[in-house]
Backbone as ProteinMPNN parsed JSONL, in Angstrom:
{"seq_chain_A": "MITGASRGVGLALAGVFAEQGWDVIATCREGAANSSLGELSRQFPGQIRIETLDVSDAASLDALTGSLDGLPIDILVNNAGITHRDTQLGSLDYDAWRAVLEVNLLAPVRVTEALLENVVASDQKKIVAISSSLGSISRTSSGNYFYRTSKAALNMAMRSLAHDLKERGVTIALLSPGYVDTDFTRGVGGPKVSVRESAHGLFEAMTAMTIADSGRFFRYTGEDLDW", "coords_chain_A": {"N_chain_A": [[11.551, 60.397, 76.722], [8.516, 61.841, 77.816], [6.981, 64.354, 79.609], [3.753, 65.139, 81.005], [2.011, 63.863, 79.148], [-0.602, 63.151, 78.627], [-2.46, 64.555, 77.163], [-3.119, 67.082, 74.61], [-0.248, 68.761, 73.295], [1.745, 67.089, 74.381], [0.611, 64.493, 74.266], [0.231, 64.267, 71.487], [2.899, 64.424, 70.661], [3.944, 62.066, 71.788], [2.609, 60.24, 70.186], [3.675, 60.837, 67.617], [6.433, 60.261, 67.952], [6.221, 57.501, 68.496], [5.099, 56.59, 66.091], [7.257, 56.978, 64.44], [8.896, 54.966, 65.184], [10.149, 55.053, 67.655], [10.8, 54.159, 71.077], [8.801, 55.092, 73.765], [8.602, 56.764, 76.843], [5.937, 57.756, 78.508], [4.671, 60.112, 80.595], [2.207, 60.836, 83.094], [-0.307, 62.218, 85.253], [-1.786, 60.309, 87.924], [-4.3, 58.094, 86.871], [-4.741, 59.224, 84.386], [-3.862, 57.493, 82.468], [-5.917, 55.933, 81.611], [-7.241, 57.267, 79.681], [-6.962, 59.081, 76.636], [-4.217, 58.648, 76.273], [-3.85, 56.028, 77.147], [-5.279, 54.703, 75.134], [-3.674, 55.365, 72.955], [-1.319, 54.0, 73.618], [-2.153, 51.404, 73.278], [-2.401, 51.307, 70.568], [0.199, 51.204, 69.791], [1.644, 48.755, 70.713], [3.985, 47.768, 73.158], [5.675, 49.863, 72.611], [5.045, 52.273, 73.873], [5.456, 53.234, 77.054], [3.726, 53.794, 79.894], [4.014, 55.905, 82.613], [3.389, 56.936, 85.962], [3.416, 60.268, 86.995], [3.466, 63.129, 88.88], [4.518, 66.164, 88.315], [4.847, 68.197, 90.112], [5.206, 67.072, 92.538], [7.494, 65.908, 94.763], [7.865, 63.339, 95.865], [6.536, 61.724, 94.045], [8.162, 62.058, 91.803], [10.527, 60.947, 92.798], [9.763, 58.268, 93.011], [9.356, 57.617, 90.316], [11.942, 58.044, 89.309], [13.314, 55.989, 90.601], [12.127, 53.747, 89.372], [13.103, 53.993, 86.838], [15.777, 53.617, 86.992], [19.015, 53.358, 85.745], [18.158, 53.214, 83.119], [18.691, 54.335, 79.897], [17.891, 57.559, 78.575], [17.211, 59.039, 75.676], [16.065, 61.461, 74.691], [14.835, 63.841, 76.741], [11.854, 65.264, 77.39], [10.547, 68.021, 78.707], [7.512, 68.733, 79.099], [5.121, 69.089, 80.53], [2.803, 71.433, 81.789], [1.064, 74.33, 83.128], [-1.517, 76.87, 83.129], [-2.925, 80.086, 84.012], [-5.498, 82.13, 83.681], [-6.811, 84.332, 84.843], [-5.533, 87.043, 85.559], [-5.609, 89.776, 86.555], [-4.638, 93.003, 87.517], [-5.12, 94.043, 90.842], [-6.631, 91.951, 91.606], [-4.995, 89.745, 91.89], [-4.055, 86.365, 92.268], [-1.955, 85.072, 94.359], [-1.272, 82.578, 95.334], [-2.06, 80.943, 93.258], [-0.278, 81.871, 91.356], [2.158, 80.986, 92.418], [1.71, 78.251, 92.12], [1.71, 77.97, 89.34], [4.372, 78.683, 88.779], [5.636, 76.611, 90.131], [4.995, 74.314, 88.597], [5.677, 75.042, 85.92], [8.248, 76.139, 85.998], [9.962, 75.25, 88.256], [9.501, 72.456, 88.272], [10.407, 71.389, 85.666], [13.188, 71.802, 85.961], [13.686, 70.277, 88.227], [12.948, 67.694, 87.326], [14.798, 67.396, 85.267], [17.205, 67.43, 86.747], [16.834, 65.127, 88.315], [16.777, 63.051, 86.441], [19.068, 63.267, 85.008], [21.386, 61.604, 84.84], [20.354, 59.423, 83.497], [19.935, 60.542, 81.003], [22.558, 61.273, 80.287], [23.64, 58.762, 80.02], [22.682, 57.914, 77.615], [22.596, 57.665, 73.955], [21.946, 60.0, 72.478], [21.614, 62.164, 74.264], [19.893, 64.476, 74.958], [17.986, 67.246, 76.124], [14.925, 68.795, 76.347], [12.949, 71.646, 76.876], [9.642, 72.583, 76.844], [8.736, 75.653, 75.906], [7.585, 78.989, 75.386], [6.618, 81.635, 73.162], [5.6, 83.616, 74.683], [7.261, 83.781, 76.784], [9.281, 85.383, 76.004], [11.089, 88.195, 76.732], [11.705, 90.471, 75.239], [9.638, 90.549, 73.44], [7.359, 91.056, 74.843], [3.983, 91.787, 75.985], [0.975, 93.147, 77.405], [-0.423, 91.882, 80.532], [-1.258, 88.422, 81.542], [0.527, 87.555, 83.515], [1.359, 85.414, 85.201], [1.865, 83.111, 83.601], [3.639, 84.157, 81.665], [5.873, 85.004, 83.233], [6.664, 82.563, 84.303], [7.556, 81.125, 82.074], [9.564, 82.798, 81.058], [11.408, 82.685, 83.159], [11.918, 79.948, 83.102], [13.234, 79.779, 80.64], [15.66, 81.12, 81.24], [16.701, 79.452, 83.27], [17.086, 76.995, 81.906], [18.807, 77.764, 79.869], [21.054, 78.408, 81.367], [21.602, 75.873, 82.446], [22.287, 74.623, 80.082], [24.802, 75.705, 79.545], [26.194, 74.669, 81.757], [26.13, 71.908, 81.359], [27.199, 71.309, 78.926], [29.817, 70.388, 78.67], [29.542, 67.765, 79.346], [28.441, 66.72, 77.165], [25.752, 67.114, 76.765], [22.867, 68.236, 75.147], [20.803, 70.985, 75.426], [17.752, 72.543, 74.893], [15.259, 75.075, 74.251], [11.986, 74.972, 73.211], [9.349, 76.376, 71.355], [6.013, 75.498, 70.92], [4.288, 76.846, 69.3], [1.19, 78.65, 68.662], [-1.032, 76.751, 69.733], [-3.895, 74.718, 69.072], [-5.362, 73.781, 71.715], [-6.533, 72.657, 74.983], [-5.481, 74.693, 76.507], [-5.719, 77.004, 74.965], [-8.331, 77.17, 74.268], [-11.277, 78.95, 73.586], [-9.966, 81.293, 73.278], [-9.204, 83.797, 70.952], [-7.836, 84.092, 67.554], [-5.578, 82.868, 64.975], [-4.7, 79.425, 64.94], [-2.402, 76.683, 65.307], [-2.574, 73.23, 64.489], [-2.459, 70.502, 66.856], [-1.226, 68.302, 65.824], [0.352, 69.251, 63.652], [2.096, 70.925, 65.069], [3.334, 69.041, 66.782], [4.664, 67.391, 64.935], [6.507, 69.231, 63.884], [7.966, 69.83, 66.214], [9.038, 67.308, 66.764], [10.748, 66.953, 64.527], [12.53, 69.067, 64.984], [13.646, 68.37, 67.482], [14.872, 65.866, 66.99], [16.722, 66.564, 65.102], [18.469, 68.254, 66.37], [21.738, 69.252, 67.466], [24.765, 69.322, 69.461], [25.631, 71.846, 68.946], [23.363, 73.342, 68.959], [22.733, 73.73, 71.557], [21.322, 75.557, 74.203], [19.688, 77.116, 72.66], [16.685, 78.962, 71.811], [13.859, 78.399, 70.237], [11.337, 78.171, 67.591], [8.846, 75.653, 66.778], [8.981, 75.422, 64.097], [11.571, 75.922, 63.489], [12.716, 78.48, 63.464], [14.65, 80.923, 65.186], [13.831, 82.371, 68.365], [13.45, 85.555, 69.921], [15.061, 86.458, 72.969]], "CA_chain_A": [[10.541, 60.508, 77.767], [7.709, 63.051, 77.685], [6.108, 64.635, 80.745], [2.487, 65.744, 80.604], [1.708, 63.24, 77.857], [-1.969, 62.632, 78.588], [-3.306, 65.332, 76.262], [-2.489, 68.2, 73.926], [1.027, 68.598, 72.597], [2.444, 65.924, 74.909], [-0.007, 63.297, 73.698], [0.551, 64.233, 70.061], [4.326, 64.109, 70.546], [4.106, 60.638, 72.054], [2.154, 59.547, 68.993], [4.624, 61.026, 66.513], [7.632, 59.48, 68.242], [5.897, 56.084, 68.33], [4.937, 56.357, 64.655], [8.585, 56.965, 63.831], [9.62, 53.793, 65.649], [10.819, 55.266, 68.934], [10.195, 53.726, 72.331], [8.412, 56.311, 74.472], [8.124, 56.774, 78.222], [4.95, 58.831, 78.559], [4.244, 60.283, 81.985], [0.976, 61.568, 83.341], [-0.778, 62.067, 86.62], [-2.515, 59.066, 88.163], [-5.635, 58.02, 86.296], [-4.768, 59.695, 83.002], [-3.527, 56.387, 81.571], [-7.148, 55.316, 81.128], [-7.846, 58.137, 78.683], [-6.405, 59.026, 75.278], [-2.868, 58.08, 76.298], [-4.014, 54.584, 77.199], [-5.672, 54.275, 73.789], [-2.494, 55.478, 72.1], [-0.379, 52.921, 73.95], [-2.672, 50.164, 72.698], [-2.134, 51.36, 69.128], [1.625, 50.927, 69.603], [1.994, 47.834, 71.811], [5.41, 47.579, 73.411], [6.458, 51.068, 72.309], [4.726, 53.367, 74.789], [5.431, 52.839, 78.466], [3.077, 54.851, 80.666], [4.459, 56.002, 84.004], [2.715, 57.965, 86.745], [4.272, 61.344, 87.494], [2.983, 64.479, 89.152], [5.79, 66.883, 88.294], [4.927, 69.12, 91.246], [5.308, 66.273, 93.758], [8.838, 65.337, 94.853], [7.776, 61.901, 96.122], [6.156, 61.106, 92.778], [9.36, 62.041, 90.969], [11.45, 59.972, 93.38], [9.283, 56.937, 92.645], [9.642, 57.422, 88.894], [13.395, 57.93, 89.159], [13.677, 54.639, 91.011], [11.676, 52.762, 88.386], [13.874, 54.175, 85.601], [17.197, 53.534, 87.345], [19.871, 52.682, 84.78], [17.574, 53.203, 81.776], [19.086, 55.524, 79.128], [16.834, 58.379, 77.981], [17.841, 59.815, 74.605], [15.509, 62.814, 74.667], [13.946, 64.139, 77.862], [11.008, 66.384, 76.99], [9.803, 68.64, 79.806], [6.351, 69.309, 78.427], [4.012, 69.375, 81.446], [2.674, 72.845, 82.135], [-0.275, 74.836, 83.426], [-1.681, 78.312, 82.978], [-3.965, 80.688, 84.861], [-5.833, 83.297, 82.865], [-7.357, 85.461, 85.593], [-4.378, 87.747, 86.128], [-5.882, 91.208, 86.489], [-4.157, 93.785, 88.651], [-6.177, 94.319, 91.795], [-7.222, 90.686, 92.07], [-4.031, 88.684, 91.605], [-4.063, 85.224, 93.182], [-0.539, 84.737, 94.485], [-1.146, 81.127, 95.489], [-2.133, 80.399, 91.9], [0.986, 82.229, 90.696], [3.163, 80.032, 92.912], [1.428, 76.945, 91.525], [2.187, 78.025, 87.953], [5.839, 78.643, 88.832], [6.027, 75.269, 90.571], [4.875, 73.357, 87.494], [6.306, 75.486, 84.677], [9.655, 76.498, 86.201], [10.712, 74.372, 89.158], [9.373, 71.046, 87.905], [11.336, 70.977, 84.615], [14.55, 71.741, 86.497], [13.724, 69.13, 89.139], [12.932, 66.482, 86.501], [16.102, 67.348, 84.596], [18.212, 67.045, 87.735], [16.592, 63.757, 88.765], [16.993, 62.079, 85.37], [20.247, 63.666, 84.239], [22.279, 60.476, 84.563], [19.71, 58.617, 82.459], [20.198, 61.226, 79.735], [23.994, 61.168, 80.013], [23.924, 57.371, 79.653], [22.089, 57.616, 76.311], [23.371, 58.032, 72.769], [21.665, 61.353, 71.979], [21.884, 63.133, 75.35], [19.165, 65.716, 74.685], [16.944, 67.687, 77.048], [14.111, 69.859, 75.756], [11.882, 72.23, 77.682], [8.642, 73.252, 76.02], [8.575, 77.02, 76.38], [6.561, 79.748, 74.672], [7.012, 82.994, 72.784], [5.175, 84.494, 75.777], [8.387, 83.899, 77.695], [10.25, 86.322, 75.438], [10.997, 89.516, 77.369], [11.749, 91.521, 74.22], [8.378, 90.541, 72.684], [6.247, 91.015, 75.798], [2.892, 92.762, 75.95], [0.339, 93.272, 78.719], [-1.163, 90.795, 81.159], [-0.801, 87.029, 81.568], [1.752, 87.636, 84.313], [1.777, 84.136, 85.782], [2.429, 82.246, 82.566], [4.801, 84.814, 81.06], [7.04, 84.959, 84.125], [7.112, 81.174, 84.461], [8.299, 80.712, 80.883], [10.795, 83.593, 80.988], [12.334, 82.111, 84.137], [12.315, 78.637, 82.574], [14.237, 80.026, 79.606], [16.933, 81.432, 81.882], [17.198, 78.265, 83.97], [17.547, 75.992, 80.952], [19.995, 78.288, 79.178], [22.169, 78.238, 82.306], [21.913, 74.443, 82.474], [22.965, 74.294, 78.827], [26.215, 76.037, 79.754], [26.789, 73.792, 82.763], [26.151, 70.497, 80.961], [27.761, 71.135, 77.588], [31.037, 69.584, 78.765], [29.144, 66.361, 79.459], [27.868, 66.329, 75.885], [24.29, 67.21, 76.812], [22.245, 69.323, 74.397], [19.583, 71.481, 76.062], [17.135, 73.602, 74.094], [13.904, 75.515, 74.568], [11.194, 74.961, 71.992], [7.977, 76.868, 71.407], [5.157, 74.688, 70.044], [3.394, 77.707, 68.549], [-0.124, 78.929, 69.252], [-1.634, 75.463, 69.39], [-5.306, 74.526, 69.394], [-5.465, 72.83, 72.82], [-7.336, 73.149, 76.109], [-4.862, 75.94, 76.97], [-6.108, 78.157, 74.149], [-9.753, 77.107, 73.95], [-11.997, 80.156, 73.96], [-9.135, 82.46, 72.977], [-9.217, 84.005, 69.513], [-6.588, 84.108, 66.801], [-5.261, 81.653, 64.213], [-3.979, 78.433, 65.73], [-1.834, 75.539, 64.617], [-3.092, 71.978, 65.042], [-1.488, 69.797, 67.698], [-0.495, 67.373, 64.956], [1.391, 70.01, 62.945], [3.075, 71.344, 66.068], [4.086, 67.874, 67.249], [5.584, 66.978, 63.866], [7.6, 70.192, 63.854], [8.784, 69.624, 67.412], [9.788, 66.066, 66.57], [11.835, 67.214, 63.577], [13.513, 69.937, 65.637], [14.332, 67.625, 68.543], [15.727, 64.801, 66.461], [17.793, 67.164, 64.295], [19.352, 69.065, 67.214], [23.083, 68.796, 67.813], [25.332, 70.069, 70.583], [25.76, 73.244, 68.519], [22.089, 74.001, 69.229], [22.493, 73.819, 72.993], [21.064, 76.914, 74.659], [18.81, 77.843, 71.735], [15.264, 79.18, 72.069], [13.342, 78.498, 68.883], [9.991, 77.698, 67.295], [8.7, 74.3, 66.23], [9.306, 75.527, 62.678], [13.015, 76.045, 63.348], [13.221, 79.848, 63.564], [15.028, 81.372, 66.522], [12.999, 83.358, 69.039], [14.182, 86.54, 70.717], [14.952, 86.324, 74.412]], "C_chain_A": [[9.84, 61.857, 77.659], [6.861, 63.22, 78.937], [4.828, 65.298, 80.245], [1.981, 65.199, 79.288], [0.27, 62.758, 77.724], [-2.876, 63.379, 77.617], [-2.465, 66.378, 75.532], [-1.203, 67.859, 73.206], [1.768, 67.361, 73.083], [1.922, 64.63, 74.341], [0.338, 63.159, 72.224], [2.018, 63.893, 69.826], [4.59, 62.632, 70.774], [3.701, 59.828, 70.832], [3.128, 59.652, 67.834], [5.897, 60.219, 66.745], [7.372, 57.989, 68.035], [5.748, 55.726, 66.853], [6.281, 56.237, 63.95], [9.474, 55.854, 64.389], [10.346, 53.937, 66.967], [10.072, 54.562, 70.06], [9.98, 54.968, 73.187], [8.031, 56.003, 75.917], [7.217, 57.992, 78.331], [4.441, 58.965, 79.985], [2.985, 61.131, 82.074], [0.598, 61.387, 84.799], [-1.654, 60.82, 86.732], [-3.927, 59.136, 87.596], [-5.692, 58.422, 84.84], [-4.489, 58.58, 82.008], [-4.768, 55.722, 80.994], [-7.824, 56.143, 80.042], [-7.167, 57.971, 77.326], [-5.01, 58.419, 75.243], [-2.919, 56.559, 76.368], [-4.388, 54.016, 75.841], [-4.476, 54.309, 72.843], [-1.512, 54.345, 72.366], [-0.845, 51.592, 73.377], [-2.496, 50.133, 71.184], [-0.69, 50.991, 68.814], [2.107, 50.007, 70.723], [3.499, 47.635, 71.931], [6.263, 48.8, 73.17], [6.238, 52.2, 73.305], [4.568, 52.82, 76.201], [4.859, 54.001, 79.27], [3.533, 54.781, 82.117], [3.705, 57.139, 84.694], [3.724, 58.997, 87.237], [3.463, 62.618, 87.663], [4.236, 65.331, 89.302], [5.948, 67.849, 89.459], [5.117, 68.401, 92.577], [6.654, 65.552, 93.802], [8.805, 63.83, 95.06], [7.414, 61.144, 94.85], [7.36, 61.007, 91.847], [10.379, 61.039, 91.494], [11.055, 58.551, 92.981], [9.58, 56.636, 91.18], [11.13, 57.224, 88.669], [13.868, 56.534, 89.539], [13.297, 53.595, 89.981], [12.46, 52.847, 87.084], [15.379, 54.061, 85.833], [17.976, 52.732, 86.307], [19.345, 52.658, 83.361], [17.978, 54.462, 81.016], [17.863, 56.24, 78.546], [17.489, 59.285, 76.946], [17.373, 61.263, 74.576], [14.532, 62.951, 75.831], [13.161, 65.398, 77.512], [10.19, 66.86, 78.188], [8.635, 69.416, 79.209], [5.243, 69.743, 79.384], [3.979, 70.853, 81.827], [1.234, 73.21, 82.437], [-0.312, 76.336, 83.164], [-2.784, 78.788, 83.911], [-4.302, 82.024, 84.238], [-6.283, 84.51, 83.656], [-6.226, 86.201, 86.302], [-4.556, 89.255, 85.974], [-5.338, 91.9, 87.731], [-5.326, 94.181, 89.549], [-6.825, 93.071, 92.334], [-6.286, 89.51, 91.791], [-4.056, 87.618, 92.702], [-2.626, 84.714, 93.294], [-0.304, 83.258, 94.75], [-1.187, 80.449, 94.124], [-0.845, 80.693, 91.138], [2.09, 81.264, 91.12], [2.964, 78.65, 92.29], [1.909, 76.882, 90.078], [3.712, 77.953, 87.911], [6.336, 77.257, 89.229], [6.045, 74.284, 89.406], [5.702, 73.769, 86.281], [7.79, 75.799, 84.795], [10.405, 75.464, 87.031], [10.658, 72.913, 88.724], [10.302, 70.629, 86.761], [12.786, 70.88, 85.093], [14.696, 70.523, 87.406], [13.77, 67.811, 88.363], [14.269, 66.306, 85.789], [17.192, 66.881, 85.547], [18.067, 65.577, 88.122], [16.968, 62.72, 87.714], [18.223, 62.392, 84.523], [21.132, 62.484, 83.888], [21.678, 59.523, 83.538], [19.973, 59.213, 81.085], [21.666, 61.073, 79.342], [24.355, 59.762, 79.542], [23.426, 57.008, 78.258], [23.021, 57.997, 75.17], [23.18, 59.505, 72.402], [21.875, 62.459, 73.015], [21.211, 64.495, 75.114], [18.105, 65.982, 75.751], [16.233, 68.877, 76.415], [13.109, 70.347, 76.79], [10.918, 72.927, 76.731], [8.359, 74.619, 76.635], [7.472, 77.7, 75.575], [7.13, 81.093, 74.267], [6.563, 83.998, 73.845], [6.252, 84.632, 76.843], [9.475, 84.828, 77.193], [10.059, 87.701, 76.063], [10.949, 90.624, 76.315], [10.448, 91.613, 73.42], [7.154, 90.701, 73.585], [5.193, 92.085, 75.535], [2.199, 92.694, 77.31], [-0.255, 91.957, 79.215], [-0.485, 89.441, 81.142], [0.478, 86.884, 82.386], [2.26, 86.274, 84.774], [2.515, 83.286, 84.744], [3.691, 82.856, 81.959], [6.041, 84.7, 81.954], [7.561, 83.541, 84.287], [7.953, 80.729, 83.274], [9.587, 81.52, 80.704], [11.84, 83.039, 81.952], [12.813, 80.735, 83.702], [13.401, 78.795, 81.517], [15.613, 80.286, 80.218], [17.531, 80.205, 82.559], [17.789, 77.256, 82.99], [18.763, 76.474, 80.161], [21.222, 78.169, 80.079], [22.586, 76.775, 82.398], [22.646, 74.018, 81.205], [24.453, 74.592, 78.921], [26.879, 75.014, 80.671], [26.984, 72.361, 82.272], [26.768, 70.247, 79.59], [29.006, 70.259, 77.618], [30.738, 68.097, 78.899], [28.468, 65.874, 78.178], [26.361, 66.404, 75.816], [23.811, 68.447, 76.048], [20.94, 69.713, 75.075], [19.028, 72.625, 75.227], [15.725, 73.883, 74.578], [13.127, 75.637, 73.273], [9.795, 75.505, 72.247], [7.127, 76.045, 70.446], [4.259, 75.51, 69.139], [2.083, 77.928, 69.295], [-1.037, 77.764, 68.881], [-3.085, 75.394, 69.856], [-5.447, 73.415, 70.433], [-6.407, 73.388, 73.887], [-6.808, 74.483, 76.625], [-5.448, 77.154, 76.259], [-7.587, 78.158, 73.786], [-10.466, 78.357, 74.456], [-11.22, 81.433, 73.718], [-9.035, 82.588, 71.465], [-7.847, 83.943, 68.869], [-6.34, 82.807, 66.071], [-4.393, 80.705, 65.033], [-3.452, 77.321, 64.831], [-2.39, 74.278, 65.266], [-2.023, 71.302, 65.896], [-0.638, 68.859, 66.854], [0.649, 68.089, 64.24], [2.494, 70.439, 63.902], [3.952, 70.179, 66.5], [5.073, 67.388, 66.195], [6.772, 67.926, 63.787], [8.534, 70.037, 65.034], [9.637, 68.373, 67.279], [10.981, 66.288, 65.647], [12.927, 68.06, 64.224], [14.319, 69.174, 66.679], [15.304, 66.597, 67.984], [16.888, 65.357, 65.641], [18.804, 67.94, 65.128], [20.708, 68.406, 67.408], [23.58, 69.641, 68.983], [25.514, 71.547, 70.235], [24.484, 74.039, 68.782], [21.837, 74.204, 70.714], [22.376, 75.273, 73.44], [20.153, 77.718, 73.758], [17.382, 77.927, 72.262], [14.63, 79.375, 70.703], [11.961, 77.862, 68.723], [10.017, 76.257, 66.786], [9.015, 74.268, 64.737], [10.796, 75.739, 62.422], [13.578, 77.44, 63.489], [13.547, 80.204, 65.011], [14.036, 82.399, 67.049], [13.877, 84.314, 69.827], [13.987, 86.256, 72.202], [14.195, 87.513, 74.97]], "O_chain_A": [[10.48, 62.885, 77.439], [6.099, 62.321, 79.29], [4.819, 65.939, 79.194], [1.57, 65.957, 78.409], [-0.042, 62.022, 76.789], [-3.953, 62.887, 77.281], [-1.273, 66.539, 75.795], [-1.083, 66.803, 72.584], [2.363, 66.648, 72.275], [2.704, 63.754, 73.97], [0.694, 62.076, 71.76], [2.344, 63.155, 68.895], [5.365, 62.013, 70.045], [4.361, 58.851, 70.479], [3.382, 58.665, 67.143], [6.387, 59.563, 65.826], [8.207, 57.289, 67.463], [6.22, 54.676, 66.416], [6.423, 55.489, 62.983], [10.669, 55.808, 64.099], [11.087, 53.037, 67.365], [8.854, 54.392, 69.998], [10.878, 55.8, 73.317], [7.239, 55.098, 76.182], [7.683, 59.129, 78.253], [3.844, 58.032, 80.523], [2.738, 62.012, 81.25], [1.122, 60.512, 85.489], [-2.194, 60.342, 85.735], [-4.652, 60.108, 87.811], [-6.602, 58.006, 84.122], [-4.835, 58.698, 80.833], [-4.679, 55.018, 79.988], [-8.876, 55.753, 79.536], [-6.838, 56.857, 76.919], [-4.658, 57.743, 74.276], [-2.122, 55.878, 75.723], [-3.878, 52.971, 75.438], [-4.287, 53.402, 72.033], [-0.936, 53.792, 71.429], [-0.023, 50.744, 73.028], [-2.445, 49.06, 70.584], [-0.384, 50.525, 67.716], [2.886, 50.423, 71.581], [4.191, 47.372, 70.948], [7.453, 48.794, 73.486], [7.144, 52.996, 73.553], [3.657, 52.043, 76.489], [5.454, 55.077, 79.314], [3.448, 53.735, 82.761], [3.422, 58.171, 84.085], [4.751, 58.65, 87.82], [2.856, 63.119, 86.717], [4.939, 65.23, 90.308], [7.062, 68.275, 89.764], [5.182, 69.042, 93.626], [6.922, 64.684, 92.972], [9.629, 63.112, 94.493], [7.925, 60.051, 94.605], [7.553, 59.99, 91.181], [11.029, 60.352, 90.706], [11.913, 57.731, 92.653], [10.005, 55.532, 90.843], [11.535, 56.335, 87.919], [14.728, 55.963, 88.868], [14.056, 52.658, 89.737], [12.485, 51.891, 86.31], [16.166, 54.382, 84.943], [17.648, 51.58, 86.023], [20.015, 52.134, 82.471], [17.639, 55.564, 81.448], [16.919, 55.599, 78.083], [18.237, 60.196, 77.3], [18.182, 62.182, 74.452], [13.522, 62.25, 75.888], [13.74, 66.473, 77.356], [9.258, 66.185, 78.625], [8.755, 70.592, 78.865], [4.499, 70.674, 79.077], [5.011, 71.444, 82.147], [0.303, 72.5, 82.057], [0.723, 76.982, 83.0], [-3.487, 77.983, 84.521], [-3.491, 82.949, 84.26], [-6.143, 85.633, 83.171], [-5.993, 86.006, 87.495], [-3.743, 89.922, 85.334], [-5.549, 91.443, 88.854], [-6.382, 94.598, 89.071], [-7.485, 93.096, 93.373], [-6.742, 88.406, 91.491], [-4.075, 87.927, 93.894], [-2.147, 84.001, 92.412], [0.762, 82.737, 94.422], [-0.445, 79.502, 93.866], [-0.375, 79.861, 90.362], [2.86, 80.784, 90.288], [3.933, 77.962, 91.972], [2.451, 75.866, 89.641], [4.275, 77.233, 87.086], [7.35, 76.787, 88.712], [6.992, 73.515, 89.248], [6.362, 72.926, 85.673], [8.518, 75.734, 83.803], [11.375, 74.87, 86.56], [11.664, 72.208, 88.801], [10.944, 69.585, 86.874], [13.522, 69.984, 84.68], [15.707, 69.823, 87.358], [14.542, 66.915, 88.704], [14.805, 65.199, 85.72], [18.009, 66.031, 85.192], [19.062, 64.864, 88.243], [17.428, 61.63, 88.055], [18.39, 61.835, 83.439], [21.585, 62.371, 82.749], [22.413, 58.882, 82.787], [20.207, 58.487, 80.119], [21.974, 60.777, 78.188], [25.28, 59.595, 78.747], [23.711, 55.916, 77.765], [24.089, 58.571, 75.383], [24.145, 60.185, 72.054], [22.274, 63.569, 72.664], [21.878, 65.528, 75.075], [17.422, 65.069, 76.215], [16.87, 69.845, 76.0], [12.494, 69.548, 77.496], [11.324, 73.754, 75.915], [7.816, 74.725, 77.734], [6.53, 77.043, 75.133], [8.012, 81.633, 74.935], [7.087, 85.111, 73.902], [6.164, 85.502, 77.708], [10.478, 85.041, 77.874], [8.992, 88.302, 75.937], [10.228, 91.607, 76.484], [10.181, 92.637, 72.792], [6.027, 90.5, 73.133], [5.469, 93.133, 74.95], [2.798, 92.221, 78.276], [-0.547, 91.049, 78.436], [0.686, 89.312, 80.785], [1.4, 86.171, 81.99], [3.463, 86.014, 84.74], [3.626, 82.811, 84.976], [4.69, 82.164, 81.762], [7.122, 84.345, 81.485], [8.77, 83.334, 84.398], [8.953, 80.032, 83.447], [10.594, 80.98, 80.246], [13.016, 82.934, 81.605], [13.976, 80.387, 83.906], [14.372, 78.039, 81.498], [16.614, 79.732, 79.763], [18.728, 79.946, 82.436], [18.874, 76.722, 83.224], [19.643, 75.682, 79.825], [22.314, 77.861, 79.601], [23.777, 76.466, 82.424], [23.522, 73.154, 81.249], [25.275, 73.818, 78.432], [27.986, 74.55, 80.398], [27.903, 71.674, 82.719], [26.849, 69.103, 79.142], [29.233, 69.474, 76.698], [31.591, 67.262, 78.597], [27.981, 64.745, 78.119], [25.749, 65.828, 74.917], [24.29, 69.558, 76.277], [20.067, 68.869, 75.277], [19.749, 73.565, 74.893], [15.087, 73.051, 75.222], [13.556, 76.323, 72.345], [9.142, 75.144, 73.226], [7.483, 75.906, 69.275], [3.545, 74.957, 68.302], [1.9, 77.451, 70.415], [-1.721, 77.789, 67.857], [-3.448, 75.942, 70.897], [-5.628, 72.249, 70.082], [-7.0, 74.452, 73.714], [-7.574, 75.309, 77.121], [-5.651, 78.203, 76.87], [-8.049, 79.05, 73.074], [-10.284, 78.77, 75.601], [-11.738, 82.531, 73.923], [-8.806, 81.597, 70.771], [-6.832, 83.766, 69.543], [-6.828, 81.756, 66.487], [-3.471, 81.13, 65.729], [-3.983, 77.058, 63.752], [-2.65, 74.265, 66.469], [-0.827, 71.506, 65.684], [0.54, 68.65, 67.146], [1.778, 67.598, 64.219], [3.679, 70.331, 63.587], [5.174, 70.312, 66.575], [6.198, 67.013, 66.525], [7.912, 67.487, 63.642], [9.754, 70.104, 64.881], [10.814, 68.374, 67.637], [12.095, 65.86, 65.951], [14.114, 67.797, 64.033], [15.54, 69.317, 66.75], [16.433, 66.479, 68.459], [17.92, 64.7, 65.499], [19.89, 68.252, 64.641], [20.822, 67.183, 67.501], [22.895, 70.559, 69.434], [25.546, 72.398, 71.123], [24.516, 75.269, 68.824], [20.824, 74.793, 71.091], [23.214, 76.11, 73.105], [19.867, 78.88, 74.047], [16.934, 77.088, 73.044], [14.838, 80.41, 70.07], [11.487, 77.124, 69.587], [11.064, 75.725, 66.418], [9.284, 73.204, 64.18], [11.237, 75.736, 61.272], [14.792, 77.598, 63.623], [12.822, 79.837, 65.936], [13.474, 83.189, 66.291], [14.926, 83.925, 70.339], [12.904, 85.867, 72.64], [13.988, 87.6, 76.181]]}, "name": "protein", "num_of_chains": 1, "seq": "MITGASRGVGLALAGVFAEQGWDVIATCREGAANSSLGELSRQFPGQIRIETLDVSDAASLDALTGSLDGLPIDILVNNAGITHRDTQLGSLDYDAWRAVLEVNLLAPVRVTEALLENVVASDQKKIVAISSSLGSISRTSSGNYFYRTSKAALNMAMRSLAHDLKERGVTIALLSPGYVDTDFTRGVGGPKVSVRESAHGLFEAMTAMTIADSGRFFRYTGEDLDW"}
């Protein structure tokens, strides 16, 4: 299952998993199913199940949890995320900061908690949170406070969950998709990786993970990232 699958890395991941023969539960906010994700599902009839989910809305998650009751989920991918670029000291928007934390930090934990038994009931028992090198405290630089803090906190939350759930055989890891050419990075300079390349790397990393990888923070290319 992939959250935030209507565009960008989430959409590309859904496509790669489907191409490799996996059945995919692709979640998106209401209305997104009529866009690129809907087209993708028609390319892979019977393989991509589109479900409505607003990760910041508890009622929306409750509805999804009910519809998936008893369905094993081999790999739960917490991909949905947002950013907010206008983070200059002197004009910080704290409501916007809370919104970023809600989606990037609290929502992945909430989704993980809600669907944990579905994961435990599966063969692979894997949970992935899409993080970022911007969440690395040792590699930090200036600005981008909202996004950086949300990903750093996500890293800590998921690493703690990895400790708590290891006895149940659940593998939890944090993966960075790289500096991907998506709506997130449009208008920002620097060399970027294509969503296709990133998604293929993420797929390989997720499917190759074992319980020995639980608690890792690493790139889509397989290299570990500093906390």
